C-alpha positions in Angstrom: 26.6 -8.5 25.1 23.4 -7.8 27.1 23.7 -6.5 30.6 22.9 -9.8 32.2 26.0 -12.0 32.4 24.4 -15.2 33.8 24.9 -18.3 31.7 21.9 -19.0 29.4 20.5 -22.3 28.3 18.7 -22.2 25.0 15.9 -24.5 23.8 15.0 -24.7 20.1 11.8 -26.3 18.9 12.2 -27.2 15.3 9.5 -27.4 12.6 9.8 -27.4 8.8 9.1 -23.7 8.4 10.3 -22.0 11.7 12.3 -22.3 14.9 10.9 -21.3 18.3 13.7 -20.3 20.7 13.6 -19.9 24.5 16.5 -18.6 26.7 16.6 -19.5 30.4 17.0 -17.8 32.9 16.7 -14.7 30.7 13.0 -15.7 30.0 13.3 -14.5 26.4 11.6 -16.0 23.4 12.4 -15.7 19.7 11.2 -17.0 16.4 13.1 -17.3 13.1 12.6 -19.1 9.9 14.2 -22.6 9.5 16.5 -21.6 6.7 19.9 -20.1 6.4 18.8 -16.5 6.8 16.9 -17.5 10.0 19.9 -19.4 11.3 22.2 -16.4 10.8 19.7 -14.1 12.6 19.5 -16.5 15.5 23.3 -16.7 15.7 23.6 -13.0 15.9 20.9 -12.8 18.6 22.6 -15.5 20.7 26.0 -13.7 20.5 24.5 -11.0 22.7 24.4 -13.6 25.6 26.7 -15.9 27.5 25.4 -19.2 26.1 26.1 -22.3 28.1 24.4 -24.8 25.9 21.8 -25.1 23.1 19.4 -28.0 23.2 17.5 -29.2 20.1 15.2 -32.1 19.6 16.0 -34.7 16.9 13.3 -34.1 14.4 13.9 -36.4 11.5 16.8 -34.3 10.1 15.0 -30.9 10.1 17.3 -29.9 13.0 20.6 -30.6 11.1 21.0 -27.3 9.3 20.6 -25.1 12.3 22.6 -27.4 14.6 25.5 -27.4 12.2 25.3 -23.6 11.7 25.4 -22.9 15.4 28.2 -25.4 16.0 30.3 -23.7 13.3 29.7 -20.4 15.2 31.3 -22.2 18.2 28.1 -22.7 20.2 27.8 -25.9 22.2 24.8 -27.9 20.8 23.1 -31.0 22.3 20.7 -32.9 20.1 18.3 -35.0 22.2 15.7 -37.7 21.7 12.2 -36.1 21.8 11.0 -38.7 24.3 13.5 -37.5 26.8 12.1 -34.0 26.5 8.5 -35.1 26.8 9.2 -37.2 29.8 11.0 -34.3 31.4 8.1 -32.0 30.6 5.6 -34.4 32.3 7.9 -34.8 35.3 8.0 -31.0 35.6 4.3 -30.6 35.4 4.3 -29.1 31.9 1.4 -31.0 30.3 0.4 -28.4 27.7 2.2 -28.5 24.4 2.9 -25.7 22.1 6.0 -24.8 20.1 6.9 -22.0 22.6 6.3 -24.3 25.6 8.4 -27.0 23.9 11.3 -24.6 23.5 11.0 -23.5 27.1 11.0 -27.2 28.2 14.2 -27.8 26.2 15.9 -24.9 27.8 14.9 -26.1 31.3 16.0 -29.6 30.3 19.4 -28.3 29.4 19.8 -26.3 32.6 18.7 -29.2 34.8 20.4 -32.2 33.2 23.2 -30.6 31.2 23.4 -33.2 28.4 26.7 -33.6 26.6 27.1 -31.4 23.5 27.3 -33.0 20.1 30.7 -32.8 18.4 30.9 -30.7 15.2 30.7 -32.9 12.2 33.2 -32.2 9.4 31.9 -31.4 5.9 32.9 -34.9 4.8 31.0 -36.4 7.7 27.9 -34.4 6.8 28.1 -35.5 3.1 28.8 -39.1 4.1 25.8 -39.1 6.5 23.5 -37.8 3.7 24.7 -40.5 1.3 24.3 -43.2 3.9 20.8 -42.0 4.8 19.9 -42.0 1.1 21.2 -45.5 0.6 19.1 -46.7 3.5 16.0 -45.1 1.9 16.7 -46.9 -1.4 17.2 -50.2 0.5 13.8 -49.7 2.2 12.2 -49.0 -1.2 13.8 -52.1 -2.7 12.6 -54.3 0.2 9.1 -53.0 -0.2 9.1 -53.7 -4.0 10.4 -57.2 -3.5 7.6 -57.9 -1.0 5.1 -56.6 -3.6 6.5 -58.8 -6.3 5.6 -61.9 -4.2 2.0 -60.8 -3.7 1.0 -59.3 -7.0 -1.0 -61.4 -9.5 -1.1 -59.3 -12.6 1.8 -60.1 -14.9 1.9 -56.5 -16.2 2.1 -55.2 -12.6 4.7 -57.8 -11.7 6.9 -56.8 -14.7 6.7 -53.2 -13.7 7.7 -54.0 -10.2 10.6 -56.1 -11.5 11.8 -53.2 -13.6 11.7 -50.9 -10.6 13.6 -53.5 -8.5 16.4 -53.6 -11.1 16.5 -49.8 -11.2 16.7 -49.6 -7.4 19.6 -52.1 -7.3 21.5 -50.0 -9.8 20.8 -46.9 -7.7 22.1 -48.6 -4.6 25.2 -49.8 -6.4 25.8 -46.2 -7.6 25.3 -44.9 -4.1 27.8 -47.4 -2.8 30.3 -46.1 -5.3 29.8 -42.5 -4.2 30.1 -43.5 -0.6 33.3 -45.4 -1.2 34.8 -42.5 -3.2 33.9 -39.9 -0.5 35.4 -42.2 2.1 38.6 -42.7 0.1 39.0 -39.0 -0.4 39.2 -38.3 3.3 42.4 -39.5 4.9 40.9 -39.7 8.5 37.7 -41.5 7.3 40.0 -43.9 5.3 42.0 -44.8 8.4 38.9 -45.2 10.6 37.3 -47.4 8.0 40.3 -49.7 7.8 40.5 -49.9 11.6 36.7 -50.8 11.9 36.7 -53.4 9.1 39.8 -55.1 10.6 37.4 -56.4 13.3 35.9 -59.8 12.2 32.2 -59.3 11.7 32.3 -55.5 10.9 31.6 -55.1 7.2 31.4 -52.2 4.8 27.8 -51.1 5.7 28.5 -51.2 9.4 31.7 -49.3 9.1 30.2 -46.4 7.0 27.2 -46.3 9.2 29.4 -45.8 12.3 31.5 -43.2 10.5 28.5 -41.2 9.4 26.1 -41.6 12.3 28.3 -41.9 15.3 30.8 -39.0 15.1 31.4 -39.4 18.9 33.2 -42.7 18.1 36.8 -42.3 19.5 35.8 -39.2 21.5 33.7 -40.7 24.3 34.4 -43.6 26.7 33.0 -47.0 25.7 30.3 -47.0 28.4 29.0 -43.6 27.3 29.0 -44.7 23.7 27.0 -47.8 24.6 24.4 -45.7 26.3 24.3 -43.2 23.4 23.7 -46.0 20.9 21.2 -47.7 23.1 23.0 -51.0 23.7 23.8 -50.6 27.4 21.6 -52.9 29.5 19.7 -50.7 32.0 19.0 -51.8 35.6 15.4 -52.4 36.7 15.7 -53.1 40.4 13.5 -52.2 43.4 14.1 -53.3 47.0 14.9 -57.0 46.9 13.6 -57.5 43.4 16.3 -57.7 40.7 14.6 -57.0 37.4 15.7 -58.1 33.9 18.2 -55.8 32.3 17.0 -54.3 29.0 18.3 -51.9 26.4 16.3 -48.8 25.6 16.4 -45.7 23.4 19.6 -44.7 21.5 20.3 -44.5 17.8 18.2 -47.2 16.1 20.0 -47.4 12.8 23.4 -47.7 14.5 22.1 -50.3 16.9 20.6 -52.3 14.0 23.8 -52.6 12.0 25.8 -53.5 15.2 23.3 -56.2 15.9 23.7 -57.7 12.4 27.5 -57.4 12.8 27.3 -59.3 16.1 25.4 -62.1 14.4 28.1 -62.4 11.8 30.8 -62.1 14.4 29.4 -65.2 16.2 30.6 -67.2 13.3 33.9 -65.4 12.5 35.1 -63.6 15.7 36.3 -66.0 18.4 36.0 -63.3 21.1 32.4 -62.6 20.3 31.7 -66.4 20.0 32.9 -66.9 23.6 30.7 -64.0 24.8 27.7 -65.6 23.0 28.2 -68.9 24.7 28.4 -67.1 28.1 25.3 -65.1 27.3 23.2 -68.0 25.9 20.4 -67.6 28.5 20.1 -63.9 27.7 18.0 -62.3 25.0 19.5 -61.5 21.6 19.0 -57.8 22.2 21.0 -57.9 25.4 23.7 -59.9 23.7 24.3 -57.1 21.2 25.9 -55.1 24.0 28.8 -57.6 24.3 30.4 -56.3 21.1 31.1 -53.0 22.7 31.6 -53.7 26.4 
């Protein structure tokens, strides 16, 4: 370990080809490739220090590999929303933006705010997450093709679109089978799935989305989970003015499936139906919080 023994906060700016790393307060910067050899090099470098927390921005999945590698090496890793980092940078007077500066901002963010580390996902959770993400991509493609089928005028083009629609439906069906098989093969996932789907309104898609994209489920208190997902109404008060509560941020895909489950639960879950009646004057977005409060 290096001579300095002070705890270090590490910021990692992720791009497709490389990782820019900053350590604070050591004021040290590194750069490695965003591939397994680079992750290993980074891990070896960080082991020379007393690492308190590593902060990484969520970058559309490009951060997953290095985050998982560092977690397996028993480093604490927090993955944060990029907007939080930029807002923090502006508040700190860091208006310039480069990869090196972004890494330094993330390290400063970690030291100042100390976000909660992300739990290490199991291999089955990682695999399930990849399959669920792929299924969502296929569903988006299917929706796009179905919209095109309604607007196209050429019979030849329409026939081609219809062929692709049928192919996509088969691919989604195949993906569902793989997801179900993976879920059944893992005893813990199987138990969690059965528990989730025992709640009226929570169906298969909602359950597997929660299992794959909310590994904190069962680990964090409900209020923290609500904030993490983005379904906790936030105050907007000033002086005597009491503003309207709104939800903001969080994990969009998880929030979307919970919202759809809440709509179904209105019809089939008496507890949620009562909450809906009480919340009638409120917005539908705000109502989605009641399922988890």
